[in-house]
C-alpha positions as CSV (number, residue, x, y, z in Angstrom):
1,M,0.1,0.0,-0.1
2,A,1.3,3.3,-0.7
3,D,2.4,5.8,1.8
4,N,0.4,9.3,2.0
5,T,3.2,11.3,3.2
6,N,3.0,13.6,0.4
7,T,-0.8,14.2,1.1
8,N,0.2,14.6,4.8
9,K,2.5,17.4,3.7
10,V,0.2,19.1,1.4
11,N,-2.5,19.1,4.4
12,S,0.1,20.2,6.8
13,Y,1.0,23.4,4.4
14,H,-2.7,24.2,3.9
15,K,-3.4,24.0,7.6
16,Q,-0.3,26.2,8.4
17,K,-1.3,28.8,5.7
18,S,-4.8,28.9,6.9
19,K,-3.6,29.7,10.4
20,D,-1.1,32.3,9.4
21,E,-4.1,33.8,7.4
22,M,-6.3,33.7,10.4
23,K,-3.7,35.3,12.6
24,K,-3.2,38.0,10.3
25,Q,-6.9,38.8,10.2
26,L,-7.0,38.8,13.9
27,I,-4.2,41.3,14.1
28,S,-5.9,43.7,11.5
29,F,-9.2,43.3,13.3
30,A,-7.7,44.2,16.3
31,L,-5.9,47.2,14.8
32,M,-9.1,48.2,13.3
33,I,-11.0,48.4,16.7
34,G,-7.9,50.2,18.1
35,F,-8.2,52.9,15.4
36,T,-11.8,53.1,16.2
37,I,-11.3,53.5,19.7
38,I,-8.8,56.3,19.2
39,A,-10.8,58.3,16.7
40,F,-13.8,58.1,19.1
41,G,-11.5,59.1,21.9
42,I,-10.1,61.9,20.0
43,V,-13.9,63.4,19.3
44,A,-15.5,62.7,22.5
45,T,-12.9,63.9,24.9
46,D,-11.4,67.2,23.0
47,V,-7.9,66.0,23.8
48,I,-6.8,67.6,20.5
49,V,-8.0,71.3,21.0
50,D,-7.4,72.3,17.5
51,K,-10.3,71.1,15.1
52,M,-8.4,72.0,12.0
53,F,-6.3,69.0,13.3
54,I,-8.9,66.4,14.1
55,V,-10.2,66.0,10.7
56,P,-6.9,65.0,8.9
57,V,-6.4,62.6,11.5
58,L,-9.9,61.2,11.3
59,L,-9.4,60.8,7.7
60,L,-5.9,59.2,8.0
61,L,-7.5,56.8,10.4
62,A,-10.2,56.1,8.1
63,V,-7.9,55.5,5.1
64,V,-6.0,53.1,7.0
65,Q,-9.1,51.1,8.1
66,V,-10.3,51.0,4.1
67,A,-6.8,49.7,3.4
68,F,-7.4,46.8,6.0
69,Q,-10.7,45.9,4.8
70,F,-9.6,45.8,1.2
71,Y,-6.6,43.8,1.6
72,Y,-7.3,41.3,4.6
73,F,-11.1,41.0,4.7
74,M,-12.1,41.2,1.0
75,H,-8.9,39.1,0.0
76,M,-7.4,41.7,-2.4
77,K,-3.9,40.7,-1.6
78,D,-4.7,37.2,-2.8
79,K,-4.2,35.8,-6.5
80,G,-7.4,35.7,-8.6
81,H,-8.8,39.2,-7.2
82,E,-7.2,41.0,-10.1
83,L,-10.5,42.0,-12.0
84,P,-12.0,43.0,-8.7
85,S,-9.4,44.9,-7.5
86,M,-8.9,46.8,-11.0
87,M,-12.9,47.9,-10.6
88,I,-12.5,48.9,-6.9
89,Y,-9.5,51.0,-7.7
90,G,-10.9,52.6,-11.0
91,G,-14.1,53.4,-8.9
92,I,-12.0,55.2,-6.6
93,F,-10.2,57.2,-8.9
94,A,-13.4,58.0,-10.8
95,A,-15.0,59.4,-7.4
96,L,-11.5,61.3,-6.6
97,L,-11.3,62.6,-9.9
98,T,-15.1,64.0,-9.6
99,I,-14.8,65.4,-6.3
100,A,-11.5,67.2,-7.7
101,A,-13.7,68.7,-10.6
102,L,-16.2,69.8,-8.5
103,S,-13.7,71.6,-6.1
104,V,-12.1,73.2,-8.9
105,I,-15.4,74.1,-10.4
106,V,-16.6,75.8,-7.0
107,W,-13.6,77.4,-6.0
108,W,-12.4,78.6,-8.9
C-alpha cells in the first residue's frame, strides 16, 4: 500500500497557511478596533484642541481602516482578485477625479 506522506505534507502546508491567514486577520481586526477607539476618543474627549487637526487625523485613520478592509477582509492581496481590484481602484479614481473637478468648479 502506498504511503500518503505527500498528502500529509500538503494538508499540513494548507493548515499552516490557513493558521497564518487567520492570525493576520485577527491582528488587522484588533488594529481596526484600536483605530476606531482612538478616533472616538479624539472626538469625544476633546484631547486635540485645534479642530483643524482633528479632521486630517480622522481621515488618515479612516484610510488605514479602508486599506485593512480591502487587503485582509476582502482578500484583495490574494491571487485571482485582479479584476475586482481593478474595478474598485477604478471607482476610487473616478470618485477622486469627480471630487477634484467639482472642487475646482466651485472654488475657481
